[in-house]
C-alpha positions, 0 to 999 in steps of 0.5 A: 500500499501506497501512503503519502510520504509528507503524511509519513513525515508528520504522523509518528507513534502516539505513546512514543513519538517515534517516527514511523515506517511502512510495514513491507507486504511480506510481513502484511500479508503474514499477519492477514494470514493470522487475521484469517486464522482468528490468531492475531491479537492487538495491544489490549489482546482483542482478535483482530478481525479485519484484514490489513490493507497495509501497517506502518512499524514503530521505529523500535519495530516493536509495534505495528498500527494497522492501515484498514480500509486505506486507513491508518489507525494510530490508536495505541490499544488497536497496535499490534506487537510485533514481537509475540507475532515474530515469537509464533511465527518462530515456534510455528516454523521449528514445530513444522520441522520436527 
């Protein structure tokens, strides 16, 4: 998903004020796979039930703010923890190997 560069320059994480960068398509595809399986949860442990059009990753890489229906959702509670997503995918990859 394309996002206006000027918009990216003025928006930031509402919690820490860190810069945000556009998530790559591979990550969004992986997250949407979790959405389809009802396994993706946001920061307040609610299941994300809408497919992501894209996402904005906080500079420290810990959270992704979803873009849904082409609208960036910059609410702290709606952010998606990326550490747990990364850990879950690593666990699944390791369990498929053995």
